[in-house]
Backbone as ProteinMPNN parsed JSONL, in Angstrom:
{"seq_chain_A": "XXXXXXXXXXXXXXXXXXXXXXXXXXXXXXXXXXXXXXXXXXXXXXXXXXXXXXXXXXXXXXXXXXXXXXXXXXXXX", "coords_chain_A": {"N_chain_A": [[106.572, 71.251, 133.926], [103.796, 72.161, 132.068], [102.563, 73.437, 128.899], [103.59, 76.358, 128.966], [103.078, 79.838, 128.586], [103.729, 83.203, 127.734], [102.027, 86.288, 126.831], [103.374, 89.13, 125.307], [103.481, 92.812, 125.15], [101.85, 95.921, 124.399], [99.032, 95.627, 124.967], [98.894, 93.441, 126.354], [97.917, 91.414, 129.119], [99.183, 91.818, 132.588], [102.198, 90.256, 133.588], [102.094, 88.885, 135.941], [99.351, 88.255, 136.306], [98.987, 86.651, 134.037], [100.527, 84.516, 134.826], [99.123, 83.624, 136.998], [96.518, 82.764, 135.912], [97.381, 80.543, 134.508], [97.99, 78.854, 136.426], [100.274, 79.064, 137.995], [102.381, 80.819, 140.267], [104.301, 83.825, 141.188], [106.379, 85.925, 142.76], [105.91, 89.161, 144.149], [108.1, 91.063, 143.944], [109.61, 89.755, 141.945], [107.792, 89.845, 139.87], [107.295, 92.502, 139.374], [109.718, 93.316, 138.61], [110.402, 91.909, 136.36], [108.072, 92.69, 134.818], [108.756, 95.349, 134.276], [110.867, 94.996, 132.472], [109.658, 93.711, 130.512], [107.824, 95.877, 129.736], [109.78, 97.78, 129.026], [110.965, 96.572, 126.669], [108.611, 96.503, 125.075], [108.278, 99.326, 124.831], [110.657, 99.936, 123.309], [109.996, 98.53, 121.077], [107.759, 99.868, 119.991], [108.619, 102.419, 119.47], [110.209, 101.926, 117.391], [112.907, 101.476, 117.827], [114.601, 99.095, 117.997], [114.844, 96.185, 115.969], [112.414, 93.786, 114.904], [113.494, 90.998, 115.122], [115.159, 91.126, 116.986], [113.576, 91.854, 119.118], [111.895, 89.662, 119.358], [113.919, 87.673, 120.13], [114.62, 88.952, 122.588], [112.158, 88.66, 123.984], [112.014, 85.796, 124.199], [114.294, 85.333, 125.909], [113.323, 86.767, 127.983], [111.131, 85.269, 128.809], [112.257, 82.862, 129.558], [113.723, 83.921, 131.818], [111.488, 84.486, 133.447], [110.429, 81.872, 133.925], [112.532, 80.746, 135.138], [112.798, 82.17, 137.4], [113.311, 82.425, 140.889], [111.039, 82.605, 142.708], [109.108, 81.624, 140.948], [106.589, 79.215, 140.618], [104.536, 76.245, 140.572], [101.031, 76.491, 141.384], [99.416, 75.337, 144.192], [96.978, 72.708, 143.769]], "CA_chain_A": [[105.654, 72.36, 133.611], [103.166, 71.9, 130.932], [102.626, 74.339, 128.052], [103.371, 77.82, 129.772], [103.43, 80.881, 127.723], [103.199, 84.563, 128.131], [101.887, 87.259, 125.724], [103.929, 90.327, 125.503], [102.914, 93.762, 124.315], [101.146, 97.042, 125.023], [97.746, 95.28, 125.259], [99.029, 92.131, 127.007], [97.788, 91.379, 130.729], [100.443, 91.795, 133.352], [102.898, 88.931, 133.745], [101.603, 88.167, 137.18], [98.002, 87.8, 136.077], [98.944, 85.457, 133.03], [100.899, 83.278, 135.43], [98.11, 82.994, 137.993], [95.572, 82.195, 135.101], [97.896, 79.342, 134.019], [98.371, 77.897, 137.599], [101.582, 79.41, 138.491], [102.531, 82.051, 141.082], [105.467, 84.401, 141.102], [106.557, 86.876, 143.734], [105.541, 90.509, 143.77], [109.244, 91.457, 143.502], [110.063, 89.316, 140.67], [106.761, 90.164, 138.786], [107.468, 93.819, 139.147], [111.243, 93.503, 138.032], [110.132, 91.176, 135.028], [107.1, 93.434, 134.1], [109.44, 96.455, 133.82], [111.599, 94.585, 131.553], [108.608, 93.514, 129.431], [107.309, 97.249, 129.404], [110.799, 98.387, 128.265], [110.959, 95.936, 125.408], [107.565, 97.151, 124.188], [108.575, 100.824, 124.353], [111.643, 99.989, 122.172], [109.504, 98.15, 119.827], [106.732, 100.832, 119.538], [109.25, 103.552, 118.876], [111.142, 101.522, 116.353], [114.449, 101.49, 118.064], [115.252, 97.868, 117.751], [114.175, 95.314, 115.03], [111.5, 92.585, 115.276], [114.227, 89.996, 115.194], [115.748, 91.374, 118.413], [112.37, 91.785, 119.984], [111.667, 88.191, 119.383], [115.024, 87.287, 121.1], [114.458, 89.484, 124.011], [111.089, 88.028, 124.633], [112.424, 84.538, 124.379], [115.098, 85.425, 127.106], [112.417, 87.12, 129.344], [110.19, 84.057, 129.22], [113.199, 82.121, 130.367], [113.816, 84.457, 133.118], [110.254, 84.184, 134.264], [110.341, 80.664, 134.427], [113.618, 80.516, 136.038], [112.871, 83.17, 138.695], [113.247, 81.716, 142.117], [109.668, 82.499, 143.096], [108.119, 80.984, 139.936], [106.177, 77.887, 141.04], [103.273, 75.924, 140.114], [100.249, 76.632, 142.537], [98.861, 74.083, 144.669], [95.541, 72.639, 143.456]], "C_chain_A": [[105.117, 71.867, 132.234], [103.355, 73.214, 129.99], [102.553, 75.722, 128.671], [103.823, 78.812, 128.777], [102.982, 82.132, 128.241], [103.002, 85.527, 126.96], [102.525, 88.661, 126.247], [103.283, 91.484, 124.497], [102.116, 94.775, 125.012], [99.815, 96.546, 125.57], [97.716, 94.015, 125.961], [98.561, 92.407, 128.529], [99.167, 91.325, 131.419], [100.841, 90.377, 133.548], [102.307, 88.251, 134.869], [100.295, 87.516, 136.987], [97.993, 86.61, 135.054], [99.544, 84.364, 133.855], [99.815, 82.678, 136.346], [97.043, 82.268, 137.061], [96.098, 80.869, 134.591], [98.288, 78.31, 135.285], [99.559, 78.078, 138.207], [101.724, 80.722, 139.372], [103.995, 82.442, 140.965], [105.405, 85.643, 142.138], [106.178, 88.277, 143.302], [106.97, 91.201, 143.249], [109.693, 91.074, 142.228], [109.104, 89.761, 139.422], [106.974, 91.521, 138.45], [108.788, 94.04, 138.264], [110.957, 93.111, 136.392], [109.241, 92.026, 134.103], [107.914, 94.662, 133.488], [110.33, 96.227, 132.688], [110.788, 94.456, 130.293], [108.172, 94.92, 128.844], [108.58, 97.935, 128.605], [110.997, 97.943, 126.921], [110.025, 96.633, 124.492], [107.706, 98.682, 123.81], [109.7, 100.944, 123.269], [111.005, 99.594, 120.797], [108.597, 99.219, 119.354], [107.484, 101.955, 118.86], [110.299, 103.24, 117.849], [112.453, 101.485, 116.528], [115.121, 100.114, 117.76], [114.216, 96.993, 116.88], [113.191, 94.234, 115.519], [112.339, 91.496, 115.618], [114.794, 90.065, 116.624], [114.576, 91.367, 119.492], [112.128, 90.363, 120.331], [112.731, 87.496, 120.391], [114.866, 87.647, 122.709], [113.239, 88.955, 124.737], [111.134, 86.542, 124.814], [113.346, 84.417, 125.863], [114.201, 85.841, 128.332], [111.609, 85.988, 129.702], [111.004, 83.089, 129.915], [113.439, 82.697, 131.692], [112.635, 84.49, 134.033], [110.241, 82.856, 134.761], [111.383, 80.191, 135.322], [113.725, 81.248, 137.302], [112.597, 82.123, 139.822], [111.88, 81.525, 142.582], [108.707, 81.901, 142.159], [107.926, 79.627, 140.434], [104.802, 77.522, 140.745], [102.282, 76.034, 141.542], [99.733, 75.336, 142.959], [97.341, 74.074, 144.242], [94.469, 72.964, 144.303]], "O_chain_A": [[105.821, 71.284, 131.41], [104.242, 74.013, 130.289], [101.441, 76.206, 128.878], [104.877, 78.638, 128.167], [102.048, 82.233, 129.037], [103.883, 85.531, 126.1], [102.262, 89.188, 127.327], [102.745, 91.261, 123.412], [101.71, 94.542, 126.151], [99.449, 97.033, 126.64], [96.63, 93.481, 126.189], [98.801, 93.481, 129.081], [100.152, 90.839, 130.863], [100.035, 89.452, 133.657], [102.021, 87.059, 134.76], [100.082, 86.382, 137.416], [97.163, 85.705, 135.148], [99.11, 83.234, 133.634], [99.625, 81.466, 136.45], [96.677, 81.156, 137.44], [95.251, 80.051, 134.233], [98.789, 77.197, 135.127], [99.924, 77.213, 139.003], [101.049, 81.689, 139.019], [104.852, 81.601, 140.693], [104.353, 86.269, 142.263], [106.139, 88.525, 142.097], [106.953, 91.845, 142.2], [110.132, 91.907, 141.436], [109.504, 89.981, 138.278], [106.863, 91.822, 137.262], [108.839, 94.855, 137.342], [111.226, 93.833, 135.432], [109.474, 92.143, 132.9], [107.753, 94.957, 132.304], [110.582, 97.17, 131.937], [111.117, 94.962, 129.219], [108.157, 95.108, 127.627], [108.346, 98.6, 127.596], [111.189, 98.768, 126.028], [110.349, 97.208, 123.452], [107.341, 99.174, 122.743], [109.713, 101.868, 122.456], [111.295, 100.083, 119.705], [108.713, 99.479, 118.156], [107.07, 102.42, 117.798], [111.131, 104.065, 117.472], [113.211, 101.459, 115.558], [116.241, 100.131, 117.251], [112.997, 97.061, 117.035], [113.314, 93.871, 116.689], [111.892, 90.881, 116.586], [114.853, 89.057, 117.328], [114.731, 90.888, 120.615], [112.163, 89.954, 121.491], [112.346, 86.834, 121.354], [114.953, 86.918, 123.697], [113.258, 88.809, 125.96], [110.305, 86.032, 125.568], [113.121, 83.577, 126.735], [114.32, 85.354, 129.456], [111.406, 85.753, 130.893], [110.499, 82.475, 130.855], [113.358, 81.96, 132.675], [112.774, 84.52, 135.256], [110.054, 82.661, 135.962], [111.162, 79.332, 136.176], [114.586, 81.01, 138.149], [111.827, 81.169, 139.707], [111.502, 80.386, 142.856], [107.555, 81.676, 142.532], [108.891, 78.902, 140.673], [103.937, 78.394, 140.664], [102.733, 75.701, 142.638], [99.627, 74.374, 142.198], [96.595, 75.052, 144.299], [93.311, 72.857, 143.901]]}, "name": "protein", "num_of_chains": 1, "seq": "XXXXXXXXXXXXXXXXXXXXXXXXXXXXXXXXXXXXXXXXXXXXXXXXXXXXXXXXXXXXXXXXXXXXXXXXXXXXX"}
C-alpha cells in the first residue's frame, strides 16, 4: 500500500469516497460502520468532550481499522 490517508472531521468527504479517490475499495457495510465511528469522534470533538490528544489517537486507530477491514482492497487498474 502506498501513502494512504483519510481526512477526518465535519467537512471531510465520506470515508468510502476518499478510499475510491485513492484507488481502494471498501464494502458498504464496513464503510457505514467506520463512517459512524468517525462521525461520533467528530461529535465528541466539536462539543469539547474529549481533548485533541485523544482525538488524534482515536483517528490513528480508526485509520488502522479502515486499512485492516476485511473488505478494504486496492482496486483493479
